[in-house]
N, C-alpha and C positions, 0 to 999 in steps of 0.2 A: 615389619616391627610389630612389636606392643604397644600399648596404648602410652605406657611409662616412656618408652622409648620416642615416640611419635612427640611427648609432652616432652621432652628433653631437648629435641632440636627445635622441638617454636620458641622454647622459651631460650636458646639459645641466641636464634632468629632475631627473635626481642632485643633478646638484651644491645645485639648489633645497632639493631636503630636506634636504640636510646643513648650509647655510649658512642655513635659510630668508630668503632673498633669494628676492622673485620673479622670473622671466622674463616678458619681450615671449609673446605667443603665437607661437607655432613654426611655426601656419599661416598666418599671415603671411609669412612669406621663404621659407615650401617648398611644392612640390604636394605637401602629404598628401595620401592616399585612406584610406580608417577602415583597407582594410587595412597600410599603413604603421603607424599609430596603434596598432594593435593588436601589429604587429611589433613598436615599440620601445616599446611595454609589457613586452613579453616578456624586451628585451633588459635590461631596468631590473629585473625578476625575478631573471631571472641573475645579475646584478649581487648582489643582496639575498640570495640563496641563498648564493652566495660568501664575501659577507662573517657566514653563520652563521643566520639569517634559515631560517623554514620556513614554505611556505604551509597554513593553517590552514582554508582557503574561500574563498567567494568574494560577491560585493556584485553585485547589478542595480542600475542607474540608469536614469535619464532615462524611470520608468512612469509617469508627471505625462502626462496629454497637454498641458497647459498648458507646460511643459516639453521635452514632443519638438514640439510647434507652433513653441516659441519657438527651435528649433534645426534643424526644418526635417527631422526624423526621423519616421520611423514606427513607429520600434521600440524600446526601450530596449539598453542598452550593458554592459556588467560588467569588477570588475576582481576582483582577487585581494588575498585576505587574509590577513595575515601573523601570524604568533605575537607577532609585537613590536607590533601596534595592539590586542591584544584586550584587556582590563580587565573585572573585576567590578562591580559594584552596589555604590556605596557608596564605591570610590575617590577619591583627589586628585590629578590630572591636572596638570602641570605647562603653565600653558599655554602656556610660551615652544616648547614642540614643534611649534607651528602658525602658519601664517602669517596667514592672515585663514578661523579658520573658522567653519562655522555647525552647525549640529545637525542632526536629524532621527530619529524614532522610526520605528521598524520590530520586526515581529514576526519572528524568528531563528528558523531551523530549524537544530536538528541531528539528522543524517541516522544510522541507525543500519545502515542497508547500502547498497549501492553506485547510485549512477543517471545510468544509462548510456541516452543516446540512440543511435539518435534512435526516434524514437516513443512518447518519454515525455509519458506523460496529466497528469492531475493524480490517478486515481485510484494510479497508481503513484508519486508525489510523499509520500502522504497513507501508504501502507504503508511506504517507504522512509523516512519522520520519525523519528525515537526519542521526539522531542519539541520542543517549540516555547515559545521565552521573550522574555520584554519585550525590547527593548535600544534601545541609541542608537547613529546613527553618528554619528561629525565628519566631516564630508566639509570640505576642504582646497582650496584652487587654489592651484600654485604656479605658476599662471599672473598674472599682475598682473591688482588690479582685476576677478576672473572674467572675464575678456573671451575667453571660450573660444567655439570652434565646437567639434562633436562630435567632430572626429580629432584637438581640445587636447585635450578630453578625456579622452577612450580614452586617447590616448598616456602623459594622466599618472594611468594606474591607477584612471581613474571617477573621478576626487577622493576616494579614500578617505584615510583617516587614523587613525580610530582607531574600534573597536565597545567597547561597556560594553552585556556582559550578566547579566543579572538570573539570581537562584540556583534559581528557581521554575519546574522544569519542567511542561508541561501536551501532554496528546495531543492530537494535533491534531484528533483525533474529538470532543476536550471541547466545541470551543466555536465554534460556528461563523465562522469567519475573516473570511469578508465581514462582516460586520455588527458586529465587536469595536471599539467607539467608544474613542480616545485623548484623551485630554486632554495637553498637552506645558506644562510651567511655567518661566520661569523667573526665581530669586532669589521664588519665592512667587508668582508672576503670571501668571495664563493668558496665552499668547500664542499660542498654534493647536490645532484640535479636526481629528479628523479620526475615519473608520475604518480599517476593513483592506481595505474596495473599494477605497476610494482607488487602490490597488496594478492595476491592469490586470484592477480588477472583481476581483480573489482574490488574493492573494496568491501562493496555491498555484499557480496560473500562470505566477508570474513564475519559480518556481524549475523548473516541467519547461520555460516558455521557456529557459530557461538550459542547462537538461542538455540539451537536444535543441542549440541553438546550439554548445556545447560537441564534442557529437561531430561537427560537419564540419572540425573540426579532429583529430580522432581520442583529443578529451578526454572528460574525465566528471568527475560528484560522487562520492565514497568518503563507506564509513563514518566518522563524526565529524565530518566538515566540518562549519562554521556557513555558513548560506545567508541573506543580508540581501536578502528580494526587491524592496523599495522601501519607500520615506517612507508613511505614511499621512497628513503634515499636509505643510506648505509648510515648508522650513529654515526656522531662525530663528538668526541670528546669536548669537553669543558671545563675552566678553572675560575676562582674568584676572578671577579671583575672582568669577567666577559660578557658582551653584547650578542646577545641570539637573534635574526630577526628569519623569516622565512615567509615565501612568497607566493601562493598557489593562483594557479589562471584559474581562471574565472572563481574564486572564492574568495583569492584576497591573501593579505598581509597576518603576519603574527608576532609577538617581538616581546622579550624579557631580557632582562639581565639580572647579573650574579653579583651582588656584592660584595667587594673587602672584607 
């Protein structure tokens, strides 16, 4: 894609954020590579920063093997988390800020020191993590009906929308994150179960992968960053008026509701 074509897609996606009106898949009308998609993601990021937002971390997506097979890939993707996306457990979020949202329970990492590749190992991740907390990620697509390819979701900031963080910090060495079970409830009914091991076998591996991938473009993770490694369960649809609760064994609960 030419720079002008990348900018056109970035503008269309950014407008979809602001108008809450989904668009057709950009990959259907443009010869877009994954490299193009990350360039488009970065163009949107620059727009948000110019509007006053700040980057507070990253999310890793496509960590489930089933999702990788569906999109024909063999590794995850990533997006950026902005300060405007972060919420505390127990908050009530206006449902109309989203288009077609879904929710995923994740074990969020909060870094205590910088983590830069190449060569980052899982041991490095544990040493650099100040604590982990229970979290809920709201994913959303600006692409109509979630008809996405890998390139579409990468360009769309890895389908990021919001992050709800619990306030109970847990040392990463205090619990086996691979075995930490999770139950996800919507309006009091159990809708999904899983465990930390659903994330590449160990969510720590997802954080190490991210640090090493960012290093290939001169980037890295920094002290204070929030990193979402991927979902412990399938994504559940949510709507106006829904109440979402997740409980992680050894880590604790996190809760959010969506105002009508």
